[in-house]
C-alpha positions in Angstrom: -27.9 -26.9 -5.3 -26.5 -27.1 -1.8 -23.1 -28.1 -3.2 -23.1 -25.0 -5.5 -23.9 -22.7 -2.6 -21.3 -24.3 -0.4 -18.7 -24.1 -3.1 -19.5 -20.4 -3.7 -19.3 -19.7 0.0 -15.9 -21.4 0.3 -14.6 -19.4 -2.7 -15.6 -16.2 -1.0 -13.8 -17.3 2.2 -10.7 -18.1 0.1 -10.7 -14.6 -1.5 -11.0 -12.9 1.8 -8.1 -15.0 3.3 -5.9 -13.9 0.4 -6.4 -10.2 1.2 -3.1 -8.6 2.1 -2.3 -6.7 5.2 -0.7 -3.3 5.1 2.6 -4.8 6.2 2.6 -7.3 3.3 1.6 -4.6 0.8 4.3 -2.2 2.1 7.1 -4.8 1.6 7.8 -3.6 -1.9 8.4 -0.1 -0.5 11.2 -1.1 1.9 14.0 -1.1 -0.7 13.7 2.7 -1.2 12.0 3.9 2.0 13.5 1.6 4.6 11.7 -0.9 6.9 10.6 1.9 9.2 9.9 4.4 6.3 12.3 6.8 7.9 14.7 6.8 4.9 14.5 9.4 2.2 13.8 7.7 -1.1 16.3 7.5 -3.9 17.2 10.9 -5.3 15.6 12.9 -2.5 17.3 14.3 0.6 14.5 15.8 2.6 11.2 14.0 2.4 10.7 11.1 4.8 7.4 9.2 4.5 7.3 8.2 8.2 6.7 11.8 9.2 3.6 12.1 7.0 0.0 11.9 8.2 -2.2 9.0 7.1 -4.2 11.4 5.0 -1.1 12.7 3.2 0.2 9.3 2.5 -3.1 8.2 1.0 -3.3 11.4 -1.1 0.3 10.9 -2.4 -0.2 7.2 -3.2 -3.4 7.9 -5.1 -1.6 10.7 -7.0 1.3 8.4 -7.9 -1.1 5.7 -9.0 -2.4 7.7 -12.0 0.3 7.9 -14.7 -1.4 10.9 -16.4 -1.0 12.9 -13.3 2.3 11.9 -11.8 5.8 12.0 -13.2 7.3 9.4 -10.8 7.5 6.2 -12.9 9.0 4.1 -10.1 6.1 4.8 -7.7 3.6 4.2 -10.5 4.9 0.7 -11.2 5.0 -0.1 -7.5 1.4 0.8 -6.7 -0.5 0.6 -10.0 -2.4 -2.5 -9.0 -3.2 -1.3 -5.5 -6.9 -0.7 -4.7 -8.0 2.3 -2.6 -8.3 -0.2 0.2 -4.8 -1.4 -0.3 -3.5 2.2 -0.3 -5.3 2.9 3.0 -3.8 -0.3 4.6 -0.3 0.8 3.6 -0.9 4.3 5.0 -2.2 2.8 8.3 0.7 0.5 8.5 3.3 3.3 8.0 1.6 5.5 10.6 1.4 2.6 13.1 5.2 2.1 12.8 5.7 5.6 14.3 3.9 4.6 17.4 6.2 1.6 18.1 
């Protein structure tokens, strides 16, 4: 019984260690938005994500995540597997970049 509990505990530790940081999650965004998120994405000339608030970034990512609501297929495929926690981490990372 102790072996089972120990094994279960170690599995949970492994899962938590595999959790990604905002920086890791945001790496797939760099090609279009730039490493500092100050680049207008492909096909746009005005909008730059690095100027958005954390709340706006979260709102937009959640919008793009749902195919029935959004028309931006590139964004959908990039974040379709992100949890709400992942989206928050990405938003926090982008906002933090501004402060550097």
